[in-house]
VEXNU-34838 format. One record per atom (N, C-alpha, C): z, x, y; residue in three letters. Coordinates in steps of 0.2 Angstrom, whole numbers. Layout:
N
+-------+-------+-------+--------+
:     Z :     X :     Y : residu :
+-------+-------+-------+--------+
:     Z :     X :     Y :    Ala :
...
+-------+-------+-------+--------+
***
This chain:
208
+-------+-------+-------+--------+
:     Z :     X :     Y : residu :
+-------+-------+-------+--------+
:   100 :   262 :    83 :    Met :
:   104 :   256 :    84 :    Met :
:   104 :   252 :    79 :    Met :
:   109 :   247 :    79 :    Pro :
:   110 :   243 :    73 :    Pro :
:   104 :   239 :    71 :    Pro :
:   103 :   239 :    64 :    Glu :
:    98 :   234 :    61 :    Glu :
:   102 :   230 :    56 :    Glu :
:   101 :   223 :    57 :    Ile :
:   105 :   218 :    54 :    Ile :
:   101 :   214 :    50 :    Ile :
:   103 :   212 :    44 :    Asn :
:   100 :   208 :    39 :    Asn :
:   105 :   203 :    36 :    Asn :
:   104 :   197 :    37 :    Gln :
:   108 :   191 :    35 :    Gln :
:   104 :   186 :    32 :    Gln :
:   107 :   182 :    27 :    Ser :
:   104 :   176 :    24 :    Ser :
:   109 :   171 :    23 :    Ser :
:   107 :   165 :    22 :    Phe :
:   112 :   159 :    20 :    Phe :
:   108 :   153 :    18 :    Phe :
:   111 :   149 :    14 :    Asp :
:   108 :   143 :    11 :    Asp :
:   109 :   137 :    14 :    Asp :
:   104 :   132 :    15 :    Ile :
:   105 :   126 :    17 :    Ile :
:   103 :   121 :    12 :    Ile :
:   107 :   116 :    11 :    Asp :
:   105 :   111 :     6 :    Asp :
:   101 :   105 :     9 :    Asp :
:    95 :   107 :    12 :    Gln :
:    90 :   103 :    15 :    Gln :
:    83 :   106 :    14 :    Gln :
:    78 :   101 :    13 :    Pro :
:    71 :   104 :    12 :    Pro :
:    69 :   109 :    18 :    Pro :
:    65 :   114 :    16 :    Pro :
:    63 :   119 :    21 :    Pro :
:    59 :   116 :    26 :    Pro :
:    56 :   110 :    25 :    Glu :
:    52 :   107 :    31 :    Glu :
:    57 :   105 :    36 :    Glu :
:    62 :   102 :    34 :    Ser :
:    67 :    99 :    39 :    Ser :
:    71 :   105 :    43 :    Ser :
:    72 :   110 :    39 :    Val :
:    76 :   116 :    42 :    Val :
:    71 :   119 :    47 :    Val :
:    64 :   120 :    45 :    Trp :
:    60 :   123 :    50 :    Trp :
:    59 :   119 :    56 :    Trp :
:    58 :   112 :    55 :    Arg :
:    57 :   108 :    61 :    Arg :
:    63 :   108 :    66 :    Arg :
:    69 :   109 :    63 :    Phe :
:    75 :   110 :    67 :    Phe :
:    75 :   116 :    71 :    Phe :
:    72 :   121 :    68 :    Phe :
:    72 :   128 :    71 :    Phe :
:    67 :   128 :    77 :    Phe :
:    62 :   123 :    77 :    Gln :
:    58 :   123 :    83 :    Gln :
:    60 :   120 :    89 :    Gln :
:    66 :   117 :    89 :    Asp :
:    69 :   114 :    94 :    Asp :
:    75 :   119 :    97 :    Asp :
:    73 :   123 :   102 :    Val :
:    77 :   128 :   104 :    Val :
:    84 :   126 :   107 :    Val :
:    84 :   121 :   111 :    Pro :
:    90 :   118 :   114 :    Pro :
:    95 :   116 :   108 :    Pro :
:    92 :   113 :   103 :    Arg :
:    97 :   110 :    97 :    Arg :
:    99 :   116 :    93 :    Arg :
:    95 :   121 :    92 :    Val :
:    98 :   127 :    89 :    Val :
:   103 :   130 :    92 :    Val :
:   103 :   130 :    99 :    Val :
:   108 :   134 :   103 :    Val :
:   115 :   130 :   102 :    Val :
:   115 :   123 :   101 :    Thr :
:   121 :   120 :   100 :    Thr :
:   125 :   122 :    94 :    Thr :
:   121 :   125 :    89 :    Cys :
:   124 :   127 :    83 :    Cys :
:   127 :   135 :    83 :    Cys :
:   125 :   138 :    89 :    Met :
:   126 :   145 :    89 :    Met :
:   133 :   146 :    93 :    Met :
:   138 :   149 :    90 :    Pro :
:   144 :   150 :    94 :    Pro :
:   143 :   155 :   100 :    Pro :
:   146 :   153 :   106 :    Gly :
:   146 :   158 :   111 :    Gly :
:   140 :   158 :   116 :    Gly :
:   135 :   154 :   114 :    Leu :
:   129 :   154 :   117 :    Leu :
:   128 :   148 :   121 :    Leu :
:   125 :   149 :   128 :    Glu :
:   124 :   143 :   132 :    Glu :
:   117 :   143 :   134 :    Glu :
:   114 :   138 :   134 :    Tyr :
:   107 :   137 :   135 :    Tyr :
:   106 :   135 :   142 :    Tyr :
:   101 :   138 :   146 :    Ser :
:   101 :   137 :   153 :    Ser :
:    94 :   134 :   155 :    Ser :
:    89 :   133 :   150 :    Gly :
:    83 :   130 :   151 :    Gly :
:    77 :   134 :   149 :    Gly :
:    71 :   131 :   150 :    Ala :
:    65 :   135 :   149 :    Ala :
:    60 :   135 :   155 :    Ala :
:    56 :   140 :   155 :    Arg :
:    51 :   140 :   160 :    Arg :
:    45 :   143 :   158 :    Arg :
:    39 :   143 :   161 :    Ser :
:    33 :   146 :   159 :    Ser :
:    32 :   152 :   162 :    Ser :
:    30 :   157 :   158 :    Gly :
:    28 :   164 :   161 :    Gly :
:    21 :   164 :   163 :    Gly :
:    19 :   170 :   166 :    Glu :
:    13 :   170 :   169 :    Glu :
:     7 :   169 :   164 :    Glu :
:     8 :   171 :   158 :    Asp :
:     3 :   170 :   153 :    Asp :
:     4 :   163 :   149 :    Asp :
:     8 :   159 :   152 :    Gly :
:     9 :   152 :   149 :    Gly :
:    14 :   152 :   143 :    Gly :
:    17 :   158 :   142 :    Glu :
:    22 :   158 :   136 :    Glu :
:    29 :   155 :   139 :    Glu :
:    32 :   152 :   134 :    Glu :
:    38 :   148 :   136 :    Glu :
:    44 :   154 :   136 :    Glu :
:    48 :   154 :   141 :    Ile :
:    53 :   158 :   142 :    Ile :
:    60 :   154 :   142 :    Ile :
:    64 :   156 :   137 :    His :
:    71 :   152 :   137 :    His :
:    76 :   157 :   140 :    His :
:    80 :   154 :   144 :    Gly :
:    86 :   157 :   147 :    Gly :
:    92 :   155 :   144 :    Gly :
:    97 :   160 :   145 :    Gly :
:   104 :   158 :   142 :    Gly :
:   109 :   163 :   144 :    Gly :
:   115 :   162 :   142 :    Lys :
:   121 :   166 :   142 :    Lys :
:   124 :   167 :   136 :    Lys :
:   127 :   172 :   134 :    Val :
:   131 :   173 :   128 :    Val :
:   137 :   178 :   129 :    Val :
:   142 :   177 :   127 :    Arg :
:   148 :   181 :   127 :    Arg :
:   150 :   184 :   120 :    Arg :
:   150 :   190 :   120 :    Ile :
:   152 :   194 :   114 :    Ile :
:   157 :   199 :   115 :    Ile :
:   161 :   200 :   109 :    Arg :
:   166 :   206 :   109 :    Arg :
:   165 :   210 :   103 :    Arg :
:   164 :   217 :   105 :    Leu :
:   164 :   222 :    99 :    Leu :
:   170 :   226 :   100 :    Leu :
:   175 :   225 :    95 :    Gly :
:   181 :   228 :    96 :    Gly :
:   185 :   227 :   102 :    Gly :
:   187 :   232 :   106 :    Pro :
:   190 :   232 :   113 :    Pro :
:   185 :   230 :   118 :    Pro :
:   179 :   230 :   117 :    Val :
:   174 :   229 :   123 :    Val :
:   171 :   222 :   122 :    Val :
:   171 :   219 :   128 :    Ser :
:   168 :   212 :   128 :    Ser :
:   163 :   212 :   134 :    Ser :
:   158 :   208 :   133 :    Ala :
:   152 :   207 :   138 :    Ala :
:   150 :   200 :   138 :    Ala :
:   148 :   198 :   144 :    Ala :
:   145 :   192 :   145 :    Ala :
:   137 :   193 :   148 :    Ala :
:   133 :   192 :   143 :    Phe :
:   126 :   193 :   145 :    Phe :
:   122 :   187 :   147 :    Phe :
:   118 :   188 :   152 :    Glu :
:   113 :   184 :   155 :    Glu :
:   106 :   186 :   153 :    Glu :
:   102 :   182 :   150 :    Gly :
:    96 :   185 :   149 :    Gly :
:    91 :   179 :   147 :    Gly :
:    85 :   182 :   144 :    Glu :
:    80 :   177 :   142 :    Glu :
:    77 :   179 :   135 :    Glu :
:    73 :   174 :   132 :    Ala :
:    70 :   176 :   126 :    Ala :
:    64 :   172 :   125 :    Ala :
:    59 :   175 :   122 :    Thr :
:    52 :   172 :   120 :    Thr :
:    51 :   172 :   113 :    Thr :
:    46 :   168 :   111 :    Ile :
:    45 :   167 :   104 :    Ile :
:    37 :   169 :   103 :    Ile :
:    36 :   176 :   103 :    Pro :
:    29 :   178 :   103 :    Pro :
:    25 :   177 :    97 :    Pro :
:    28 :   175 :    91 :    Glu :
:    25 :   174 :    85 :    Glu :
:    28 :   169 :    81 :    Glu :
:    24 :   164 :    79 :    Ser :
:    27 :   158 :    75 :    Ser :
:    22 :   156 :    70 :    Ser :
:    23 :   155 :    63 :    Asp :
:    19 :   154 :    58 :    Asp :
:    21 :   148 :    54 :    Asp :
:    18 :   142 :    56 :    Asp :
:    21 :   136 :    52 :    Asp :
:    20 :   136 :    45 :    Asp :
:    14 :   139 :    43 :    Ala :
:    13 :   139 :    35 :    Ala :
:    18 :   143 :    32 :    Ala :
:    20 :   149 :    35 :    Ala :
:    24 :   154 :    32 :    Ala :
:    32 :   152 :    33 :    Ala :
:    33 :   147 :    38 :    Arg :
:    39 :   146 :    41 :    Arg :
:    43 :   152 :    43 :    Arg :
:    39 :   156 :    47 :    Met :
:    42 :   162 :    50 :    Met :
:    41 :   163 :    57 :    Met :
:    46 :   166 :    61 :    Ala :
:    45 :   167 :    68 :    Ala :
:    48 :   173 :    70 :    Ala :
:    46 :   176 :    76 :    Arg :
:    49 :   182 :    79 :    Arg :
:    52 :   180 :    86 :    Arg :
:    58 :   182 :    87 :    Ile :
:    61 :   181 :    94 :    Ile :
:    62 :   187 :    97 :    Ile :
:    60 :   188 :   104 :    Glu :
:    61 :   194 :   107 :    Glu :
:    66 :   192 :   113 :    Glu :
:    72 :   195 :   113 :    Gly :
:    77 :   194 :   119 :    Gly :
:    79 :   200 :   122 :    Gly :
:    82 :   199 :   128 :    Lys :
:    85 :   204 :   132 :    Lys :
:    90 :   201 :   137 :    Lys :
:    95 :   205 :   139 :    Gly :
:   100 :   203 :   143 :    Gly :
:   104 :   208 :   146 :    Gly :
:   108 :   207 :   151 :    Ile :
:   112 :   212 :   155 :    Ile :
:   119 :   209 :   156 :    Ile :
:   124 :   213 :   156 :    Asp :
:   131 :   211 :   158 :    Asp :
:   132 :   213 :   165 :    Asp :
:   131 :   209 :   170 :    Lys :
:   132 :   211 :   177 :    Lys :
:   138 :   214 :   178 :    Lys :
:   144 :   212 :   175 :    Arg :
:   150 :   215 :   177 :    Arg :
:   151 :   222 :   174 :    Arg :
:   149 :   223 :   168 :    Gly :
:   151 :   229 :   164 :    Gly :
:   145 :   234 :   164 :    Gly :
:   139 :   231 :   166 :    Gly :
:   133 :   235 :   166 :    Gly :
:   129 :   237 :   159 :    Gly :
:   132 :   234 :   154 :    Ser :
:   129 :   235 :   148 :    Ser :
:   122 :   231 :   147 :    Ser :
:   118 :   233 :   143 :    Arg :
:   111 :   230 :   142 :    Arg :
:   110 :   229 :   135 :    Arg :
:   107 :   224 :   133 :    Ala :
:   105 :   223 :   126 :    Ala :
:    98 :   220 :   125 :    Ala :
:    95 :   222 :   120 :    Ser :
:    88 :   219 :   118 :    Ser :
:    88 :   218 :   111 :    Ser :
:    85 :   213 :   108 :    Ala :
:    84 :   212 :   101 :    Ala :
:    78 :   209 :    99 :    Ala :
:    75 :   211 :    93 :    Ser :
:    69 :   208 :    90 :    Ser :
:    72 :   205 :    84 :    Ser :
:    71 :   198 :    83 :    Val :
:    74 :   194 :    78 :    Val :
:    68 :   191 :    74 :    Val :
:    68 :   192 :    68 :    Val :
:    63 :   188 :    63 :    Val :
:    67 :   184 :    59 :    Val :
:    65 :   177 :    58 :    Tyr :
:    68 :   173 :    54 :    Tyr :
:    63 :   170 :    49 :    Tyr :
:    65 :   168 :    43 :    Lys :
:    60 :   165 :    38 :    Lys :
:    64 :   160 :    34 :    Lys :
:    61 :   154 :    33 :    Ile :
:    64 :   149 :    29 :    Ile :
:    60 :   149 :    23 :    Ile :
:    64 :   150 :    17 :    Ile :
:    61 :   150 :    10 :    Ile :
:    63 :   144 :     6 :    Ile :
:    59 :   141 :     3 :    Glu :
:    60 :   136 :    -2 :    Glu :
:    65 :   139 :    -8 :    Glu :
:    70 :   135 :    -9 :    Asn :
:    75 :   138 :   -14 :    Asn :
:    77 :   132 :   -18 :    Asn :
:    73 :   130 :   -23 :    Gly :
:    75 :   125 :   -28 :    Gly :
:    76 :   118 :   -25 :    Gly :
:    72 :   117 :   -20 :    Gly :
:    72 :   110 :   -16 :    Gly :
:    76 :   111 :   -10 :    Gly :
:    80 :   116 :   -10 :    Ala :
:    84 :   117 :    -4 :    Ala :
:    81 :   123 :     0 :    Ala :
:    84 :   126 :     5 :    Ser :
:    82 :   131 :     9 :    Ser :
:    86 :   137 :     9 :    Ser :
:    83 :   143 :    10 :    Arg :
:    86 :   149 :    11 :    Arg :
:    84 :   152 :    18 :    Arg :
:    88 :   154 :    23 :    Val :
:    86 :   156 :    29 :    Val :
:    87 :   164 :    29 :    Val :
:    82 :   168 :    30 :    Glu :
:    83 :   175 :    30 :    Glu :
:    82 :   177 :    37 :    Glu :
:    87 :   182 :    40 :    Leu :
:    87 :   184 :    47 :    Leu :
:    87 :   192 :    46 :    Leu :
:    83 :   195 :    51 :    Ser :
:    83 :   202 :    52 :    Ser :
:    82 :   203 :    59 :    Ser :
:    86 :   208 :    61 :    Ala :
:    86 :   209 :    69 :    Ala :
:    87 :   217 :    70 :    Ala :
:    83 :   219 :    75 :    Asp :
:    83 :   226 :    77 :    Asp :
:    87 :   226 :    84 :    Asp :
:    92 :   228 :    85 :    Ile :
:    96 :   228 :    91 :    Ile :
:    97 :   234 :    95 :    Ile :
:    96 :   234 :   101 :    Lys :
:    97 :   240 :   105 :    Lys :
:   102 :   239 :   111 :    Lys :
:   107 :   243 :   111 :    Leu :
:   112 :   243 :   116 :    Leu :
:   113 :   249 :   121 :    Leu :
:   115 :   247 :   127 :    Ser :
:   116 :   253 :   131 :    Ser :
:   122 :   251 :   135 :    Ser :
:   125 :   256 :   139 :    Gly :
:   132 :   255 :   142 :    Gly :
:   138 :   255 :   138 :    Gly :
:   143 :   252 :   140 :    Ala :
:   149 :   252 :   136 :    Ala :
:   149 :   250 :   129 :    Ala :
:   144 :   245 :   128 :    Leu :
:   144 :   243 :   121 :    Leu :
:   140 :   248 :   116 :    Leu :
:   136 :   252 :   119 :    Ala :
:   132 :   257 :   115 :    Ala :
:   137 :   261 :   110 :    Ala :
:   142 :   263 :   112 :    Gln :
:   147 :   267 :   108 :    Gln :
:   149 :   263 :   102 :    Gln :
:   151 :   257 :   104 :    Met :
:   153 :   252 :    98 :    Met :
:   148 :   250 :    93 :    Met :
:   142 :   250 :    96 :    Gly :
:   136 :   249 :    92 :    Gly :
:   134 :   254 :    87 :    Gly :
:   137 :   260 :    87 :    Arg :
:   136 :   265 :    82 :    Arg :
:   141 :   264 :    76 :    Arg :
:   145 :   259 :    77 :    Thr :
:   150 :   258 :    71 :    Thr :
:   148 :   252 :    67 :    Thr :
:   152 :   251 :    62 :    Gly :
:   150 :   245 :    57 :    Gly :
:   153 :   239 :    60 :    Gly :
:   156 :   239 :    66 :    Ile :
:   158 :   233 :    69 :    Ile :
:   153 :   228 :    71 :    Ile :
:   147 :   230 :    73 :    Val :
:   141 :   226 :    74 :    Val :
:   139 :   222 :    68 :    Val :
:   139 :   225 :    62 :    Gln :
:   138 :   221 :    56 :    Gln :
:   143 :   216 :    55 :    Gln :
:   149 :   217 :    56 :    Asp :
:   155 :   213 :    55 :    Asp :
:   154 :   207 :    59 :    Asp :
:   153 :   208 :    66 :    Val :
:   152 :   203 :    71 :    Val :
:   146 :   198 :    69 :    Val :
:   140 :   202 :    67 :    Ala :
:   134 :   198 :    65 :    Ala :
:   135 :   193 :    59 :    Ala :
:   139 :   196 :    54 :    Ala :
:   141 :   192 :    49 :    Ala :
:   145 :   186 :    50 :    Ala :
:   150 :   187 :    55 :    Gln :
:   154 :   181 :    57 :    Gln :
:   150 :   176 :    61 :    Gln :
:   146 :   178 :    66 :    Ile :
:   142 :   173 :    69 :    Ile :
:   137 :   170 :    65 :    Ile :
:   134 :   173 :    60 :    Thr :
:   129 :   170 :    56 :    Thr :
:   133 :   165 :    51 :    Thr :
:   139 :   166 :    49 :    Glu :
:   143 :   161 :    45 :    Glu :
:   144 :   155 :    49 :    Glu :
:   146 :   156 :    55 :    Gln :
:   148 :   150 :    60 :    Gln :
:   142 :   146 :    61 :    Gln :
:   136 :   150 :    63 :    Phe :
:   130 :   146 :    64 :    Phe :
:   128 :   142 :    58 :    Phe :
:   128 :   145 :    52 :    Ala :
:   126 :   142 :    46 :    Ala :
:   130 :   136 :    45 :    Ala :
:   137 :   136 :    46 :    Ala :
:   141 :   130 :    44 :    Ala :
:   140 :   125 :    49 :    Ala :
:   138 :   126 :    56 :    Ser :
:   137 :   121 :    60 :    Ser :
:   130 :   118 :    59 :    Ser :
:   125 :   122 :    57 :    Leu :
:   118 :   120 :    55 :    Leu :
:   119 :   115 :    49 :    Leu :
:   122 :   117 :    44 :    Arg :
:   123 :   113 :    38 :    Arg :
:   126 :   106 :    40 :    Arg :
:   131 :   106 :    44 :    Ala :
:   134 :    99 :    46 :    Ala :
:   129 :    95 :    50 :    Ala :
:   126 :    98 :    55 :    Thr :
:   121 :    95 :    59 :    Thr :
:   115 :    91 :    55 :    Thr :
:   112 :    95 :    51 :    Leu :
:   107 :    93 :    47 :    Leu :
:   109 :    88 :    42 :    Leu :
:   115 :    88 :    39 :    Ala :
:   118 :    83 :    34 :    Ala :
:   119 :    77 :    38 :    Ala :
:   122 :    77 :    44 :    Ala :
:   123 :    71 :    47 :    Ala :
:   116 :    67 :    49 :    Ala :
:   111 :    71 :    51 :    Glu :
:   105 :    68 :    53 :    Glu :
:   102 :    65 :    47 :    Glu :
:   102 :    69 :    41 :    Ala :
:    99 :    66 :    35 :    Ala :
:   103 :    59 :    33 :    Ala :
:   109 :    59 :    34 :    Ala :
:   113 :    53 :    32 :    Ala :
:   111 :    47 :    37 :    Ala :
:   110 :    49 :    43 :    Val :
:   108 :    43 :    48 :    Val :
:   101 :    41 :    46 :    Val :
:    96 :    46 :    44 :    Ala :
:    89 :    44 :    42 :    Ala :
:    89 :    40 :    36 :    Ala :
:    94 :    41 :    31 :    Ala :
:    94 :    37 :    25 :    Ala :
:    97 :    30 :    26 :    Ala :
:   101 :    30 :    31 :    Ala :
:   104 :    23 :    32 :    Ala :
:    99 :    19 :    36 :    Ala :
:    95 :    22 :    40 :    Ser :
:    90 :    18 :    44 :    Ser :
:    84 :    16 :    39 :    Ser :
:    83 :    19 :    33 :    Glu :
:    78 :    17 :    29 :    Glu :
:    81 :    13 :    23 :    Glu :
:    87 :    11 :    23 :    Ala :
:    90 :     7 :    18 :    Ala :
:    86 :     0 :    19 :    Ala :
:    86 :    -3 :    13 :    Glu :
:    82 :   -10 :    12 :    Glu :
:    87 :   -15 :    15 :    Glu :
:    84 :   -20 :    19 :    Pro :
:    87 :   -26 :    21 :    Pro :
:    92 :   -29 :    16 :    Pro :
:    98 :   -31 :    18 :    Gly :
:   103 :   -34 :    14 :    Gly :
:   107 :   -29 :    10 :    Gly :
:   105 :   -23 :    10 :    Thr :
:   110 :   -18 :     7 :    Thr :
:   114 :   -14 :    12 :    Thr :
:   120 :   -12 :    10 :    Thr :
:   124 :    -9 :    14 :    Thr :
:   124 :    -1 :    14 :    Thr :
:   121 :     2 :    19 :    Ala :
:   120 :     9 :    19 :    Ala :
:   127 :    13 :    20 :    Ala :
:   128 :    18 :    17 :    Ala :
:   134 :    22 :    18 :    Ala :
:   134 :    25 :    25 :    Ala :
:   140 :    24 :    28 :    Pro :
:   141 :    26 :    35 :    Pro :
:   139 :    34 :    36 :    Pro :
:   136 :    35 :    41 :    Ala :
:   135 :    42 :    43 :    Ala :
:   141 :    46 :    44 :    Ala :
:   141 :    52 :    42 :    Pro :
:   147 :    57 :    43 :    Pro :
:   148 :    58 :    51 :    Pro :
:   154 :    59 :    53 :    Pro :
:   155 :    61 :    60 :    Pro :
:   151 :    67 :    62 :    Pro :
:   150 :    67 :    69 :    Pro :
:   146 :    73 :    71 :    Pro :
:   149 :    79 :    70 :    Pro :
:   145 :    85 :    69 :    Pro :
:   148 :    91 :    67 :    Pro :
:   153 :    94 :    73 :    Pro :
:   158 :    97 :    71 :    Pro :
:   162 :   100 :    77 :    Pro :
:   158 :   105 :    80 :    Pro :
:   160 :   106 :    87 :    Pro :
:   156 :   111 :    91 :    Pro :
:   157 :   118 :    88 :    Pro :
:   153 :   123 :    89 :    Pro :
:   154 :   130 :    87 :    Pro :
:   160 :   132 :    90 :    Pro :
:   163 :   137 :    86 :    Ala :
:   170 :   140 :    88 :    Ala :
:   169 :   143 :    94 :    Ala :
:   174 :   142 :    99 :    Val :
:   174 :   145 :   105 :    Val :
:   178 :   152 :   105 :    Val :
:   175 :   158 :   107 :    Pro :
:   178 :   164 :   107 :    Pro :
:   185 :   164 :   110 :    Pro :
:   189 :   168 :   107 :    Ala :
:   196 :   168 :   109 :    Ala :
:   197 :   170 :   116 :    Ala :
:   193 :   174 :   119 :    Glu :
:   194 :   176 :   126 :    Glu :
:   192 :   170 :   131 :    Glu :
:   187 :   165 :   129 :    Ile :
:   186 :   160 :   132 :    Ile :
:   192 :   155 :   132 :    Ile :
:   195 :   154 :   126 :    Arg :
:   200 :   149 :   126 :    Arg :
:   206 :   152 :   130 :    Arg :
:   207 :   158 :   130 :    Gly :
:   212 :   161 :   134 :    Gly :
:   211 :   160 :   142 :    Gly :
:   205 :   161 :   144 :    Glu :
:   203 :   160 :   151 :    Glu :
:   205 :   152 :   153 :    Glu :
:   203 :   148 :   148 :    Ala :
:   204 :   140 :   150 :    Ala :
:   211 :   139 :   150 :    Ala :
:   215 :   142 :   146 :    Leu :
:   222 :   140 :   146 :    Leu :
:   225 :   143 :   152 :    Leu :
:   223 :   149 :   155 :    Met :
:   226 :   152 :   161 :    Met :
:   224 :   148 :   167 :    Met :
:   218 :   145 :   167 :    Leu :
:   216 :   140 :   172 :    Leu :
:   220 :   134 :   173 :    Leu :
:   222 :   131 :   167 :    Lys :
:   226 :   125 :   167 :    Lys :
:   233 :   127 :   169 :    Lys :
:   236 :   133 :   168 :    Ile :
:   243 :   135 :   170 :    Ile :
:   243 :   136 :   178 :    Ile :
:   237 :   139 :   180 :    Ile :
:   237 :   140 :   187 :    Ile :
:   236 :   133 :   191 :    Ile :
:   232 :   129 :   188 :    Trp :
:   231 :   122 :   192 :    Trp :
:   238 :   118 :   192 :    Trp :
:   242 :   119 :   186 :    Arg :
:   248 :   115 :   186 :    Arg :
:   253 :   118 :   191 :    Arg :
:   253 :   124 :   192 :    Arg :
:   257 :   127 :   197 :    Arg :
:   255 :   125 :   204 :    Arg :
:   249 :   125 :   206 :    Ile :
:   246 :   123 :   212 :    Ile :
:   248 :   116 :   214 :    Ile :
:   248 :   111 :   209 :    Lys :
:   250 :   104 :   210 :    Lys :
:   257 :   104 :   211 :    Lys :
:   261 :   108 :   207 :    Ala :
:   268 :   107 :   209 :    Ala :
:   270 :   110 :   215 :    Ala :
:   267 :   115 :   218 :    Leu :
:   268 :   118 :   224 :    Leu :
:   266 :   113 :   230 :    Leu :
:   261 :   110 :   230 :    Phe :
:   259 :   106 :   235 :    Phe :
:   260 :    98 :   234 :    Phe :
:   263 :    97 :   228 :    Gly :
:   265 :    90 :   227 :    Gly :
:   259 :    85 :   225 :    Gly :
:   254 :    88 :   222 :    Phe :
:   248 :    84 :   220 :    Phe :
:   250 :    79 :   214 :    Phe :
:   247 :    74 :   214 :    Ala :
:   249 :    69 :   209 :    Ala :
:   243 :    70 :   203 :    Ala :
:   245 :    67 :   197 :    Gly :
:   240 :    68 :   192 :    Gly :
:   240 :    74 :   188 :    Gly :
+-------+-------+-------+--------+
***
């Protein structure tokens, strides 16, 4: 099954990037198509994070519900391993992934290295044997990196403004980063709901 390796650069100190990665709900806000549903404690006290994600591989799409844990995390090395699994209740596909990320100092900035071992079953398994998984992974990583850069840059600007000396005028903080790109199928579903609602209002004479 697919093994994925991606990397990207962030113009922020590695300590700041690592600190951000430890806040799972905030990381999720930068990940396109991912919805965070909260955390709970497992039997051994390990924190379990729940979520939903919608993906499309060529003509096949799936909406996975699942959970993830972080069984390994090394502050000194700025490295962590994430184990996740999920199921598409409608299509019956299953997926599991072991993801390792590491944040490396890169001339005062940071490089994020990602490696993932993905296992697929069901309708997605056939697509997983093609290069399309690599293409989708590259696209998601690019969108995540862009959102992460914008988020960290905005936070750094706010921090710099708050530390400005009295009597000086700090540069205004940049606007909040745009939300992650919404998958086309989600946009299409939202448009269809709007059209149906308009027809219902016209039929029954609802106002507004």
